[in-house]
C-alpha positions in Angstrom: -63.3 -117.8 -18.3 -59.8 -115.5 -16.8 -58.6 -114.9 -20.6 -61.5 -114.0 -21.6 -62.4 -111.2 -19.2 -58.3 -110.1 -19.5 -59.1 -109.9 -23.3 -62.7 -107.7 -22.5 -60.4 -105.6 -20.5 -58.1 -104.6 -23.0 -60.3 -103.8 -25.5 -62.5 -101.6 -23.2 -58.6 -100.0 -22.6 -57.7 -99.4 -26.2 -61.1 -98.1 -26.7 -60.8 -95.4 -23.8 -56.9 -94.4 -25.0 -58.6 -94.0 -28.9 -61.3 -91.5 -27.7 -59.0 -90.0 -25.7 -56.1 -89.4 -28.4 -59.2 -87.7 -30.6 -60.6 -86.2 -28.1 -57.2 -84.3 -27.8 -57.1 -84.1 -31.6 -60.4 -82.1 -31.7 -59.8 -80.2 -28.8 -56.2 -78.9 -31.0 -57.7 -78.7 -34.7 -60.8 -76.3 -32.8 -58.6 -73.9 -30.9 -56.4 -73.7 -34.1 -59.5 -72.6 -36.4 -61.2 -70.7 -33.8 -62.3 -67.4 -34.7 -64.6 -65.7 -31.4 -65.0 -62.0 -33.2 -66.5 -64.6 -36.8 -64.4 -62.1 -39.0 -62.5 -64.7 -41.1 -59.0 -65.0 -39.1 -58.5 -67.0 -36.4 -57.6 -66.1 -33.0 -53.9 -67.9 -33.6 -53.7 -65.3 -37.1 -54.7 -61.9 -35.2 -52.7 -62.3 -32.3 -49.9 -63.9 -33.6 -49.8 -62.7 -37.3 -51.6 -59.0 -37.5 -51.9 -58.2 -33.8 -55.7 -57.8 -34.4 -58.2 -58.2 -31.8 -59.6 -61.5 -31.6 -62.4 -60.0 -29.9 -63.2 -57.2 -32.0 -64.3 -58.1 -36.1 -63.0 -54.8 -37.2 -60.2 -53.6 -34.9 -59.6 -49.9 -35.7 -63.3 -49.4 -36.3 -63.0 -47.9 -40.0 -66.3 -50.1 -41.4 -63.5 -52.5 -43.1 -63.1 -56.1 -41.2 -59.8 -57.4 -40.3 -60.3 -60.3 -43.1 -61.2 -57.9 -45.7 -58.3 -55.2 -45.1 -55.3 -58.2 -44.9 -57.0 -60.3 -47.0 -59.5 -59.2 -49.7 -57.8 -56.0 -49.7 -54.7 -57.3 -49.6 -52.7 -54.7 -46.7 -49.0 -55.0 -47.1 -46.8 -53.2 -44.9 -44.0 -53.8 -47.2 -45.6 -51.5 -49.7 -47.6 -49.0 -48.1 -48.1 -49.7 -44.3 -51.2 -46.8 -44.2 -53.2 -49.0 -46.6 -55.8 -50.7 -45.3 -53.6 -51.3 -42.1 -56.4 -53.0 -39.7 -54.3 -51.7 -37.3 -54.8 -48.3 -38.8 -58.1 -46.5 -39.6 -59.1 -46.1 -43.1 -60.9 -42.7 -43.2 -61.7 -39.7 -45.4 -58.8 -37.3 -45.1 -60.2 -33.9 -46.0 -57.1 -31.3 -45.9 -57.7 -27.3 -46.2 -54.9 -25.5 -48.1 -54.6 -21.7 -48.5 -54.8 -20.1 -51.6 -54.7 -16.3 -51.4 -53.6 -13.3 -48.5 -57.1 -13.1 -46.8 -59.3 -9.6 -47.4 -60.0 -8.1 -44.2 -62.2 -5.1 -44.2 -65.6 -3.5 -42.8 -68.0 -1.0 -44.2 -69.6 1.7 -42.2 -71.0 5.2 -42.3 -67.9 8.3 -41.5 -68.9 11.3 -39.8 -70.3 12.9 -42.9 -73.0 9.9 -43.1 -70.8 8.5 -46.1 -70.6 4.7 -46.5 -67.0 3.8 -46.2 -65.4 0.5 -47.8 -61.8 0.1 -46.3 -59.6 -3.2 -46.5 -56.7 -4.6 -46.9 -54.9 -3.8 -50.0 -52.5 -6.7 -51.4 -49.6 -6.3 -53.5 -49.2 -10.1 -53.7 -52.5 -12.3 -53.6 -51.1 -15.5 -53.8 -50.4 -17.0 -50.2 -48.0 -20.2 -49.2 -49.6 -22.2 -46.4 -48.7 -24.8 -44.3 -49.9 -27.1 -42.7 -48.2 -27.2 -39.2 -50.6 -27.3 -36.3 -48.5 -24.9 -34.0 -46.1 -23.4 -35.9 -42.2 -23.3 -35.0 -42.7 -26.2 -32.5 -42.1 -29.9 -33.2 -44.6 -32.1 -31.5 -46.0 -35.4 -31.1 -49.6 -35.4 -29.8 -51.1 -38.3 -28.5 -55.9 -37.8 -28.1 -57.3 -40.8 -26.7 -60.8 -41.8 -25.4 -61.6 -43.3 -22.5 -62.1 -46.5 -23.8 -58.7 -46.7 -25.9 -56.4 -45.2 -23.9 -52.4 -44.7 -24.3 -49.3 -43.4 -22.7 -47.5 -40.9 -23.8 -45.0 -42.4 -22.1 -42.3 -44.1 -24.5 -43.6 -47.4 -22.7 -46.5 -49.0 -20.7 -50.3 -48.5 -20.9 -52.0 -46.2 -19.3 -55.0 -46.5 -17.6 -56.6 -42.9 -18.4 -56.8 -41.2 -21.1 -53.4 -39.0 -21.0 -54.2 -35.6 -22.7 -56.9 -34.0 -25.1 -55.4 -32.3 -28.2 -57.4 -31.1 -31.2 -55.9 -31.9 -34.3 -57.5 -31.4 -37.8 -56.3 -31.3 -41.4 -56.0 -27.3 -40.8 -53.8 -24.6 -42.6 -51.9 -21.9 -41.6 -51.1 -18.3 -43.3 -48.6 -16.3 -41.9 -48.7 -13.0 -42.8 -45.2 -11.3 -43.6 -43.7 -7.8 -43.0 -45.4 -6.5 -46.0 -48.3 -8.5 -45.1 -48.5 -6.8 -41.4 -48.3 -3.6 -42.8 -50.8 -3.8 -45.5 -53.4 -5.2 -42.5 -52.3 -1.9 -39.9 -52.4 0.5 -43.2 -56.1 -1.0 -43.4 -57.0 -0.4 -40.0 -55.5 3.3 -39.4 -57.4 3.9 -42.7 -60.1 2.6 -40.9 -59.5 4.9 -37.8 -58.9 7.6 -40.2 -62.3 7.7 -40.9 -63.9 7.6 -37.7 -64.7 3.8 -37.9 -64.0 3.5 -34.1 -66.7 6.7 -33.7 -69.6 5.5 -36.3 -73.1 4.5 -34.8 -74.2 2.6 -38.5 -71.3 -0.3 -39.2 -72.9 -2.7 -41.6 -70.5 -5.5 -40.7 -66.7 -6.3 -40.9 -65.7 -9.4 -43.1 -62.7 -11.6 -44.5 -62.2 -13.5 -47.6 -60.0 -16.1 -48.0 -59.3 -18.1 -51.6 -58.7 -22.1 -50.3 -58.1 -25.6 -52.1 -60.1 -29.0 -50.1 -57.9 -31.8 -51.0 -58.1 -35.6 -50.7 -54.8 -36.8 -49.2 -55.6 -40.0 -48.5 -56.6 -43.2 -50.6 -60.8 -43.4 -49.8 -62.6 -41.4 -52.3 -65.7 -39.0 -51.0 -68.3 -36.6 -52.1 -68.4 -33.4 -50.1 -71.6 -32.3 -49.8 -71.3 -28.8 -47.9 -68.5 -27.4 -45.4 -68.2 -24.3 -43.5 -64.6 -23.5 -42.2 -63.6 -22.7 -38.9 -60.3 -19.5 -38.2 -58.3 -18.6 -35.6 -55.3 -17.1 -34.8 -52.1 -18.3 -32.7 -52.1 -16.8 -28.7 -49.2 -16.3 -26.5 -51.3 -17.9 -23.8 -52.0 -21.1 -22.4 -54.3 -22.2 -25.4 -52.6 -22.0 -28.6 -55.3 -20.7 -30.8 -58.3 -18.5 -30.5 -61.1 -18.7 -32.2 -61.6 -15.9 -35.1 -64.5 -16.3 -37.3 -66.9 -19.1 -38.8 -66.2 -18.6 -42.9 -69.3 -19.6 -45.3 -69.1 -20.5 -49.1 -69.1 -18.1 -51.2 -72.9 -15.7 -51.1 -73.3 -15.5 -54.2 -74.0 -19.2 -54.9 -74.7 -22.3 -53.4 -72.2 -25.0 -52.9 -72.4 -28.2 -55.2 -71.0 -31.0 -54.0 -67.8 -32.4 -55.1 -66.5 -35.9 -55.6 -62.8 -36.5 -53.9 -60.3 -39.5 -55.4 -57.2 -39.9 -54.3 -54.6 -37.3 -54.1 -57.0 -35.0 -56.3 -57.9 -31.0 -55.5 -60.8 -28.7 -55.5 -60.0 -25.6 -57.2 -59.7 -22.4 -55.6 -62.8 -21.5 -53.2 -64.1 -18.4 -51.8 -65.0 -18.9 -48.0 -65.7 -15.5 -46.1 -67.9 -14.1 -43.2 -69.0 -10.7 -43.6 -70.8 -10.3 -40.1 -67.5 -9.3 -38.2 -67.9 -7.1 -35.2 -65.1 -4.6 -34.9 -63.7 -6.2 -32.4 -62.4 -9.3 -34.5 -61.3 -7.0 -37.3 -59.4 -5.0 -34.8 -57.8 -8.1 -33.9 -56.7 -9.6 -37.5 -56.0 -6.5 -38.3 -53.9 -5.6 -35.5 -52.9 -8.7 -33.8 -53.2 -11.7 -35.8 -50.0 -12.8 -36.6 -51.1 -15.8 -38.7 -54.3 -17.2 -39.6 -55.3 -21.1 -39.9 -58.0 -22.2 -41.2 -59.5 -25.9 -41.0 -62.8 -27.5 -41.2 -65.9 -26.7 -39.3 -69.0 -28.6 -40.1 -68.7 -30.6 -43.2 -70.5 -34.1 -44.6 -68.7 -36.4 -46.2 -70.3 -39.3 -48.7 -69.1 -42.0 -50.7 -69.0 -41.4 -53.9 -72.4 -42.9 -54.5 -73.0 -40.1 -51.9 -73.9 -43.2 -48.9 -72.7 -42.6 -46.0 -69.9 -44.5 -45.0 -69.9 -47.7 -43.2 -67.8 -46.6 -40.1 -69.1 -44.3 -37.0 -67.2 -41.4 -35.3 -67.9 -42.5 -31.7 -67.2 -46.5 -33.3 -63.7 -45.3 -34.6 -63.3 -43.0 -31.5 -63.6 -45.9 -29.3 -61.3 -48.4 -30.8 -58.4 -46.2 -32.0 -56.1 -43.1 -30.5 -55.4 -39.7 -32.7 -51.6 -39.4 -33.6 -50.9 -36.0 -34.5 -46.9 -35.7 -35.1 -46.0 -32.0 -36.1 -42.8 -31.2 -37.7 -43.2 -27.2 -37.3 -41.7 -25.7 -40.5 -39.6 -28.8 -41.2 -42.0 -31.0 -42.7 -45.7 -32.0 -43.2 -47.8 -32.8 -40.4 -48.8 -36.5 -40.4 -52.1 -37.9 -38.9 -53.4 -40.9 -38.0 -56.0 -42.7 -35.8 -54.6 -46.3 -34.5 -55.8 -49.3 -32.6 -55.2 -49.5 -29.0 -57.4 -52.5 -27.7 -56.1 -55.3 -30.1 -55.4 -57.4 -26.5 -58.4 -57.9 -24.7 -57.2 -58.2 -21.6 -54.5 -55.6 -21.4 -56.4 -52.5 -23.0 -54.2 -49.9 -23.7 -50.9 -49.2 -25.5 -47.9 -47.2 -24.8 -46.8 -44.6 -27.5 -43.7 -47.1 -28.1 -45.5 -49.3 -30.0 -48.2 -47.3 -31.9 -45.2 -45.6 -33.0 -42.6 -48.3 -33.6 -45.0 -51.2 -34.3 -48.1 -50.3 -35.8 -47.1 -47.2 -37.2 -43.6 -48.4 -38.3 -42.0 -44.6 -37.6 -38.2 -44.0 -36.4 -37.5 -41.7 -33.6 -34.2 -41.8 -31.6 -34.6 -40.9 -28.2 -32.2 -39.4 -25.5 -33.4 -37.3 -22.8 -36.8 -37.4 -25.0 -37.6 -37.6 -28.4 -35.0 -36.0 -30.3 -35.5 -36.8 -33.7 -39.1 -38.2 -35.8 -37.8 -40.0 -39.3 -34.9 -38.3 -38.9 -36.4 -34.9 -38.2 -35.8 -33.1 -34.8 -35.0 -29.2 -33.7 -32.5 -27.8 -34.3 -29.6 -27.0 -31.7 -30.4 -29.0 -28.9 -34.0 -29.0 -29.1 -36.2 -31.8 -27.8 -39.7 -32.9 -29.3 -42.3 -31.9 -27.2 -44.3 -35.1 -26.3 -48.4 -33.6 -25.3 
């Protein structure tokens, strides 16, 4: 009996050990295959390999799941770090390029009740525009929502929004000495004809030729668009609003589809209802005029809305603007910040170095980005 009882006890012990081993093995296998957000990537792959969020199926909110970007669309940082990177939102990129120097004028009745139409007379119609946002400064700018926080310090996430910066794919045309003289001459001609005393003014106007480009790799159809124009300011605000510009009043805007790195032909935008004060400002006080997209609608090539929403992207990313001033083209990215569910927010260093793979040097502030830096002992601004 003692031998039989011992044998039964031994078998029970072995059975328990086997069950424990199976349970442990199943648990480890379960953890290895755990996919909390159901995007097709395991939590381990997301946190250790791709650095994406294991709790968000679409870490950057651009409408492409993390799995689709890294597996189906073949993200390869060694080939192109910004094409279907699950940490950098893939969005339509609209750019405005100024083609012609603005024509500025006014229609009014002079003291003899004769209608006068006086505008700038341009010796050269073509214009060279740049996509810089703050003129001659070099700036690393950050814009983040309360859900997607980022610190403008180089290390450590912030608990609240660090700053708010309005950024866009804009272009600026600066008036050279000849064009400035042409502006002033036009205003003096208006004054000589009594524009300031006139009680009948049909309206001031501005006309400008632009080209609209697709600077990214996401094809889109532009359904309609109006532009906003501003002038540089010497005060606290970098720009002062001037006017909204609508498409050529003689014809309706026709939807245009743009694939990667393609552009429209030259398009005329205008405003023919400017008040006299705005005309005076444009002709006398504007060293440059900046034009950017105002109200517009883009769809995919089939005319369907894109899968992303602006609110979704804004809640999961921060805008990173790198403005090289006159030295290089501006760079603009929307970069994921909530990759770690237990510690939302990211440092600027992480976004620049780890996610965007942008090299910079630092010595009492940023001294160069992609080996571009201000002359002399200047430093990059962080805003």
